[in-house]
Steps between C-alpha positions, in 0.01 A plus 500: 500500500624840405594711798459858390475684834718459800611697812859486612732642765851576368803588708846581367797398705654740752854634460759377746711693746843609426786307662719625789842350479875599535820391356703328779833544334711770670627638170153524347260588775171655408127424429422218252131459538318437165168633391179298556338331208173644357175312534353303214245683280178353350430526135210393270576404136240473218433164337232380250387214736154599611512251781815636659315645793423144619839506688327734744203279581665386823802733513352827632811649653817578298815562709846580372801420704689761703856599422787367703700718748837652408801316628863577584782525247292739283264217411147629403198294593328305227186656348175319545402333169224667302179308436337511156145379458353450154142630456283518185495807285179698554540468873418818695697527822293692763718624785256501785752674731575802278191501280713491185445265207745358241432276206698225344476579122781319314657149505831534664409835679639510850347709780662576842237424753669527836863636527745344736642709780851649463788355707664705769854634482780324699725670726769534232281766344509713818880523528649849501821682600356572837333162550724209395314234693131573441246264649212662315298308242173530319202270546346375190173641367171305499374371172169615347191309588157525340160344475409426137209384292574350163221515242546332169328689211591320181706712260507402133508644154212278370217365705299210351135522613179331426249254634614170640612244245553767225850366429713754685734242670564296180577834313740604766672160489536518125642838495724487805544149621346605838374151576161614630258232590253423219182290497158506340301634793436845657737644767806289394719798584459585867798728517649759249784377296781691340693434173760689317475569122840650409477843674133472602347354816170325434263416784211241496235647726274227637154480337257759604127457520196720533502640856875486540524863602267411792717204599333214308710225346870588541386854589646835515837357618585445131334807371759683709770338299347624172555856626878450457502375143571755225307336209225241503466205273127409534432137400164394370433138401365460146266229612329726752122492497491884541836658420371856549364415842831345604677815403259731684528284816869551527493868401223567759694334771814698417315827511318409825828426675687810364365727209856557381529141403256561223742755346790258466617414153333171397532245230229232425622148441247254372627165623408138397444600137543138413166421666293697239487490129678765297168663411390510865849645593452777241160589648644499846784728409259744331288513819804523730642794306205706613617433859860589428660546150838365632424142458685179426394136488706188567475125566716353763554210262634715220844657551458718192197665649716622783728701265273813497493496878881477514528785255276712715713420801810588309353838417403559866853396605652756261288776646597397844876501417463840332352639816767359734 
């Protein structure tokens, strides 16, 4: 099961105290205390794995190690190791302590979440012409600690939407090798799936039904993910008993959840074209163009029929690269 909301407590390591030590040799007397090591920091790094938050199902507190104290002979204490946790892109990090929010946008992006405390100076740093045997040292500083809430809001270039069993998962698999679960019954996909088509991230949004915006079926939980997609590929099955009604159901649910969803750029994809005759398909395409003139048809059994979709994706990718 996808974990898309989690509360955590994070604490970076504390810096260690500086050392107090002296050279015992008569010819080289003086302070030799090294500096304390800094505490380990905590970072989050963006990955495409939507299920990456599952690591926090039972691990609710993240604690980095403290630095080690400075020692004699000018030996600085070891720094506490940094901790790096991988979280899905599209995750919003709500800092409940400070009230600030950050968002993981890119794969490989790294965010500093809690900074380790600085180590204190050893007594060698306090030497002077008037104080050749200082016993002063600095204590280390505490590391940052915060209460966080992580909220996954799917982020993708293309969102595949449509009623259950419209062919979204199969299309995602054919285009990206995402390996989404596929079967001939509704609600096969219970979690969003991501796939990568060259420079584009595609997301299979679980099938929506009438009343989804009010929580029916898989509910508004997945409508929330649609908000973060830039372009919608709306799949309609060619063998539908009422294609126009299917289209209106999804559009109505999008608008009911957030009116801005209805303003997103949209392409219509008529799936399962192999289940109707060429004459029937032509009539379906004519009717569907009245809903949206940007329309393509394809059969999941015919690789050639996917070429126009790939060409469209290539054009979208070029626009994306030009804007970066």
